[in-house]
Structures are given as structure tokens and as C-alpha cells.
C-alpha positions, 0 to 999 in steps of 0.5 A: 380481812386478810388475817381472818382469811388466814385463820379460816384457812388453818381452821379448815385444814385442821377440820379436814385433815386433823393434825398428827402431833406425833409426826410434828414432834418427830420432825423436830428430831429429824432436823439437821441441827448444824444447818439450823445453827448456821441459819442464825449467822445470816439472820444476825447479819441482817441487824448489822446491815440495818445499822450500817444502812441507818448510818447513811440515813443519819449522815446529813444530821450526824456525819460520824454516827456510832455503828455500835450504838445504832446496832444495839438500838436495832437489837433492842428495837426488834426485841420490842417488836417481838414482845409488844407488836407494832408499838415496839416499831417506834422504840428503835428510832426513838433510841437512836435519836436519843443516843445520837442526839438528833430530833426524834421526828427525823429518825421516825422519818428515817424509819419510814424511809427504811420501810419504803426500801424494805417494801421495794425489796419485798415487792421485787422478791415477790415479783420474782417469785410470782414470775418463776412459779411456772418454772419451778415444781410448784403444784399449781394448775395452768389457770392459777399459774397465769394469775400468778404470772400476771400478778408478778407483772403488776407487782413489778410495776408497783416496784417501779412506781416506788423506785420512781418516788424514791428517786424524785424525793430528793427534788420534792422534799424541800419544795414540799416542806415550804408548801406545807408551811405556807398552807399552815400559816393560818395556825397560831404562831406557837402551833405553826412553830411546832409544825415547822419543827416537825416538818423540818425534822421529817425532811431532815430524815430523808435528806440522805436520798439527795446524794447519789452515793447515799442512795446507791449505798442504801439500795445496796445495803437493802439488797444485801439484807434480803440476800442474807434473809434468803440465805437464812431461808436456804439454811432452814430448807437444808435443815429440813432436807429429807422431810421437805424438798425445796430447790433454791428457786422454790426457796426464793418463791417461798420467801417472796410470798412469806415476805408479805406475811409480816404485814398481816396482823392476827389478834393475839398472835401478831404477824401472819408470817407463820400462817402464810408460810403454812399456806404456801407450803401446803397449797403450793408445795404439797407439804404435809400440814404437820411438817409445814407447821414445824417449818413455819414455827422455826422461821418465826423463831429464827427470824423474829424471836431469837433476837429477843433475849439478846435485845432484852439483855442489852436493854437491861444494860441500858437501864431499860426494863420490860415496862420501860420498853413498853412505855417507850413504844407507846409514847413514841407512837403518839 
């Protein structure tokens, strides 16, 4: 429903106002290329931070994991996501499991844990964005402002709930494993043994949360990752200076809304980042549709597409081609 709503919004905008292709083309020529190039630095840093964070996930199973192996698997994995959509999500944990010699199920659990931390950070940024709408120059009326501020409080409570779950996971993981295995005792021995291996591997994947130091490290790397994403967005805003005027607070508000666009899947397109970005820029910041579309397209290219050539070259060096990556994603997802 969300994806249909976003597609309908774009259709309505185009029907009502049309689209000035000349203005969109001219806007590319007026961008500040230096800031566009600089924006690649922080977004590249996010992949390194993800690899460092994953080393903490791996520590209970492999205390001395290889940063470079994880980093290369991260680049290949994100290239697979860009090429194949959601099935590509499973390429990265599968490759890390193979390279580090650990159970694949443990890395799928680590991937889930990573997504929980990313969701927590996205919720926190979104909550900040909603709460700061009234303090910025966003073009909203008093009623919408109240709705957004109330939404910020609700999202803040959801963030607190997720953080509580993360903190309690260290205490409930092992008892939950034992309880599940007791409940599954009705299974034939062969199937029970298989279930036992899967459940144990999943628990191993979240073992890193049992250490205070590891939990703090994971959280700090998560914060650093989103700081780098914010720096990338700020560089893009500077690249558009003269065309789109956004303060630092505006950029954070924009990032907060767009962070949820990646969760929306549009058939034939993929993540709804582009559409959400256009919606926020036009409806909240009053940016012309053509300029908003250019901005959204560059966000998508820099944050999602630009890694694909690098990841695919690394995949070829590992003996993987297009078909191999597609097969890995489908097999891992099963």
C-alpha cells in the first residue's frame, strides 16, 4: 500500500504540474562537482564501519576475524542488493560465513541483529527529524506540525522499546534456546538435531550482545555509520547550493524521513528512497519537482548504485559472476 501511495503521488504531481525536462537537465550542469566527489568519502566510510561492526558480531565465534575479508564481502553484498533487490541481502552474511569458516545461520542471525541496530538508529534520526520540524523552515501548517511532533514522541518510544529488547537479549537468548528445544522434542531425532543446530547457530550469532563492551562498541559504530550518512547528505546539499537551500537541521530532517524509504519496495524499481525523497523535498521544503527529482536521483546513485561496480569487480576476483551472485542470494534466502 505504501509503494502504491508513493507511485500515485508522483503520478499526481506529474499530472498537475508536468515536468520540465530542460530544467532537470540544466540542474545537473549547475551542481558543484567538488562536493559531489567529496560525498563519496563518507558513504564509502559506511562500508568500512559496517565491516568493523561485523567483526564484533563475529568475535564470540572467531575472535580474530579478517577485516579485509569482511569488508570485501560487504561491498559484494551491497552490490548484490543493488542488482537483485532483497534476495541480495543474504549474499553478504553467506560470503562472510564461508570466508571466516563459521555457520551460515550464525551470520544470518548477525545480519538480523545488524538490521535491528540500523532500525534503532533510523528511528532515533526520524524521531529527531519529526521533533525539529517546527524549529526549521519546513513549510507545514500548525496542525501538521502537531501531528509530526506527536509522531516523533511515538517513534521515540518505539526506539526505547527496541533498545530494551537489545539490552535484554543477553539474558534471554540462552533460556529461549533451551525452551525452543524442549518444545521441539516431539520431532523425530534427525529433524530435532537439525533444528538444534539452527537454533544454536542463531543464538551464537547474537552472542556479542552478552558483553557490555561489545554492545557499546556495536552502538558506537552504528552511531558513526549514521554520522557518515548524514555527512554524505550534507555534501549533496552543498552540491545543490544555489538550486536547493537547506540548513543542517533541514538535512537531518530530510535524512530522517528518507531513511524509511529503503524499507518501501516498488515493483520494478526497488527501494522507495527516490520517491520518498521527492515527496519530502516538494511537500515539506517547497522544492520544484524537477530539482527534487535530480536530488533524489543523485542520493540513490551515491548511496546505493556507486558501490555496484566496485563490488562486482571484487566478486569477479573471487570467481563469482552475475549468475553466481543471483544464485547465492536465492539459495541463502531459502
